[in-house]
C-alpha atoms as an extended CHARMM CRD file, in Angstrom:
* protein
*
        91  EXT
         1         1  MET       CA              0.0000000000        0.0000000000        0.0000000000  PROA      1               0.0000000000
         2         2  SER       CA              1.5330000000        3.3020000000       -1.0150000000  PROA      2               0.0000000000
         3         3  GLU       CA              1.2650000000        6.3380000000        1.2340000000  PROA      3               0.0000000000
         4         4  HSD       CA             -0.3210000000        9.4100000000       -0.3180000000  PROA      4               0.0000000000
         5         5  ILE       CA              1.6220000000       12.3720000000        1.0720000000  PROA      5               0.0000000000
         6         6  THR       CA              0.9310000000       15.9480000000        0.0290000000  PROA      6               0.0000000000
         7         7  SER       CA              0.7390000000       19.4560000000        1.4550000000  PROA      7               0.0000000000
         8         8  ILE       CA             -1.7880000000       22.2670000000        1.6310000000  PROA      8               0.0000000000
         9         9  PRO       CA             -0.0610000000       24.4360000000       -1.0330000000  PROA      9               0.0000000000
        10        10  VAL       CA             -0.1640000000       21.4970000000       -3.4600000000  PROA      10              0.0000000000
        11        11  MET       CA             -3.8150000000       20.8180000000       -2.6520000000  PROA      11              0.0000000000
        12        12  LEU       CA             -4.6460000000       24.4930000000       -3.1680000000  PROA      12              0.0000000000
        13        13  ASN       CA             -3.0330000000       24.3780000000       -6.6100000000  PROA      13              0.0000000000
        14        14  GLN       CA             -4.9930000000       21.2300000000       -7.4760000000  PROA      14              0.0000000000
        15        15  HSD       CA             -8.2900000000       22.8260000000       -6.4060000000  PROA      15              0.0000000000
        16        16  LYS       CA             -7.7190000000       26.2630000000       -8.0040000000  PROA      16              0.0000000000
        17        17  HSD       CA             -6.9980000000       27.9850000000       -4.6480000000  PROA      17              0.0000000000
        18        18  ASN       CA            -10.4440000000       27.1570000000       -3.2890000000  PROA      18              0.0000000000
        19        19  TYR       CA             -9.9150000000       27.2950000000        0.4890000000  PROA      19              0.0000000000
        20        20  SER       CA            -13.3850000000       25.9510000000        1.2440000000  PROA      20              0.0000000000
        21        21  GLU       CA            -12.8780000000       22.8310000000       -0.8600000000  PROA      21              0.0000000000
        22        22  VAL       CA             -9.4780000000       22.0210000000        0.6620000000  PROA      22              0.0000000000
        23        23  ALA       CA            -10.8550000000       22.6440000000        4.1630000000  PROA      23              0.0000000000
        24        24  ARG       CA            -13.8020000000       20.3480000000        3.4420000000  PROA      24              0.0000000000
        25        25  LEU       CA            -11.4780000000       17.5870000000        2.2030000000  PROA      25              0.0000000000
        26        26  LEU       CA             -9.2800000000       17.8480000000        5.3030000000  PROA      26              0.0000000000
        27        27  HSD       CA            -12.1740000000       18.3600000000        7.7550000000  PROA      27              0.0000000000
        28        28  VAL       CA            -10.6450000000       21.5880000000        9.1100000000  PROA      28              0.0000000000
        29        29  HSD       CA            -11.6250000000       25.2460000000        9.1950000000  PROA      29              0.0000000000
        30        30  ARG       CA            -10.7850000000       27.5070000000        6.2500000000  PROA      30              0.0000000000
        31        31  TYR       CA             -8.5690000000       29.6330000000        8.4950000000  PROA      31              0.0000000000
        32        32  THR       CA             -6.3530000000       26.5860000000        9.1260000000  PROA      32              0.0000000000
        33        33  VAL       CA             -5.8580000000       26.1770000000        5.3840000000  PROA      33              0.0000000000
        34        34  ARG       CA             -5.1650000000       29.8910000000        5.0480000000  PROA      34              0.0000000000
        35        35  ARG       CA             -2.6280000000       29.8140000000        7.9000000000  PROA      35              0.0000000000
        36        36  LEU       CA             -0.6620000000       26.9150000000        6.3940000000  PROA      36              0.0000000000
        37        37  GLU       CA             -0.7720000000       27.9690000000        2.7360000000  PROA      37              0.0000000000
        38        38  GLY       CA              2.6980000000       29.5340000000        2.9400000000  PROA      38              0.0000000000
        39        39  ASP       CA              4.3570000000       26.4170000000        4.3900000000  PROA      39              0.0000000000
        40        40  LYS       CA              5.6720000000       25.1480000000        1.0560000000  PROA      40              0.0000000000
        41        41  ASP       CA              8.5560000000       23.1290000000        2.5660000000  PROA      41              0.0000000000
        42        42  CYS       CA              6.2450000000       21.3300000000        5.0380000000  PROA      42              0.0000000000
        43        43  HSD       CA              8.0770000000       22.5010000000        8.1580000000  PROA      43              0.0000000000
        44        44  HSD       CA              4.8500000000       22.8460000000       10.1440000000  PROA      44              0.0000000000
        45        45  HSD       CA              2.3970000000       20.4540000000        8.5000000000  PROA      45              0.0000000000
        46        46  ILE       CA              1.9140000000       17.4870000000        6.1870000000  PROA      46              0.0000000000
        47        47  VAL       CA             -1.1240000000       15.7480000000        4.7400000000  PROA      47              0.0000000000
        48        48  VAL       CA             -0.9780000000       11.9340000000        4.8320000000  PROA      48              0.0000000000
        49        49  ARG       CA             -3.8510000000        9.9290000000        3.3230000000  PROA      49              0.0000000000
        50        50  GLY       CA             -6.1950000000       12.9170000000        3.5820000000  PROA      50              0.0000000000
        51        51  ARG       CA             -5.4250000000       13.6640000000        7.2220000000  PROA      51              0.0000000000
        52        52  LEU       CA             -3.7650000000       16.9420000000        8.2020000000  PROA      52              0.0000000000
        53        53  MET       CA             -0.8840000000       16.5700000000       10.6550000000  PROA      53              0.0000000000
        54        54  THR       CA              0.6350000000       19.6650000000       12.2320000000  PROA      54              0.0000000000
        55        55  GLU       CA              3.4950000000       20.2060000000       14.6310000000  PROA      55              0.0000000000
        56        56  THR       CA              2.3560000000       20.5760000000       18.1950000000  PROA      56              0.0000000000
        57        57  ARG       CA              3.3230000000       23.0930000000       20.8080000000  PROA      57              0.0000000000
        58        58  ARG       CA              4.2130000000       20.2590000000       23.1940000000  PROA      58              0.0000000000
        59        59  LEU       CA              6.7830000000       18.9110000000       20.7450000000  PROA      59              0.0000000000
        60        60  GLN       CA              8.4770000000       22.3040000000       20.6370000000  PROA      60              0.0000000000
        61        61  ASP       CA              8.4530000000       22.5650000000       24.4500000000  PROA      61              0.0000000000
        62        62  ASP       CA              9.9840000000       19.0810000000       24.8380000000  PROA      62              0.0000000000
        63        63  GLU       CA             12.8050000000       19.9510000000       22.4430000000  PROA      63              0.0000000000
        64        64  VAL       CA             13.5780000000       23.0960000000       24.4350000000  PROA      64              0.0000000000
        65        65  ILE       CA             13.5480000000       21.1580000000       27.7220000000  PROA      65              0.0000000000
        66        66  LEU       CA             15.7940000000       18.4190000000       26.3360000000  PROA      66              0.0000000000
        67        67  ALA       CA             18.2070000000       20.9260000000       24.8070000000  PROA      67              0.0000000000
        68        68  LYS       CA             18.6180000000       22.6400000000       28.1910000000  PROA      68              0.0000000000
        69        69  ASP       CA             19.2370000000       19.3380000000       30.0040000000  PROA      69              0.0000000000
        70        70  PRO       CA             23.0260000000       18.9560000000       30.4800000000  PROA      70              0.0000000000
        71        71  ASN       CA             22.7420000000       15.1510000000       30.3020000000  PROA      71              0.0000000000
        72        72  TYR       CA             20.7200000000       15.2010000000       27.0980000000  PROA      72              0.0000000000
        73        73  TYR       CA             23.6530000000       14.5450000000       24.7990000000  PROA      73              0.0000000000
        74        74  ASP       CA             25.0020000000       11.7240000000       27.0030000000  PROA      74              0.0000000000
        75        75  LEU       CA             21.7880000000        9.7360000000       26.6330000000  PROA      75              0.0000000000
        76        76  GLY       CA             22.7210000000        8.3590000000       23.2040000000  PROA      76              0.0000000000
        77        77  GLY       CA             22.1640000000        4.7570000000       22.1870000000  PROA      77              0.0000000000
        78        78  SER       CA             24.7850000000        2.0630000000       21.7430000000  PROA      78              0.0000000000
        79        79  ASP       CA             26.9390000000        4.3800000000       19.6040000000  PROA      79              0.0000000000
        80        80  GLY       CA             27.3030000000        6.8470000000       22.4640000000  PROA      80              0.0000000000
        81        81  LYS       CA             28.3040000000        4.0970000000       24.9030000000  PROA      81              0.0000000000
        82        82  GLU       CA             30.9120000000        2.6810000000       22.5370000000  PROA      82              0.0000000000
        83        83  GLN       CA             32.5440000000        6.0780000000       22.1140000000  PROA      83              0.0000000000
        84        84  THR       CA             32.7710000000        6.7110000000       25.8440000000  PROA      84              0.0000000000
        85        85  THR       CA             34.2300000000        3.2530000000       26.5990000000  PROA      85              0.0000000000
        86        86  SER       CA             36.7680000000        3.4320000000       23.7970000000  PROA      86              0.0000000000
        87        87  SER       CA             37.9060000000        6.9160000000       24.8540000000  PROA      87              0.0000000000
        88        88  SER       CA             38.2360000000        5.8760000000       28.5200000000  PROA      88              0.0000000000
        89        89  SER       CA             40.2080000000        2.7310000000       27.6480000000  PROA      89              0.0000000000
        90        90  ARG       CA             42.7300000000        4.7910000000       25.6710000000  PROA      90              0.0000000000
        91        91  SER       CA             43.5650000000        7.0060000000       28.6420000000  PROA      91              0.0000000000
């Protein structure tokens, strides 16, 4: 099954810049379509199989919290552990 991925600017071009039609297809308000029409690189939204997905405020807050955590960069997976053990064994 192939995923159908698109964006609001592409949908607006397909529907002759009819905000009401795109909003009806996505089950959102016209203002939402209007707000995201300039997001051509899909930094803030994406449409997958007819469902609009937007970035959330919580996601942004979590990234800020994790970036301020001094241990954030030490929490890496197996690659991070291998680097720390190999550097400590050399000393």
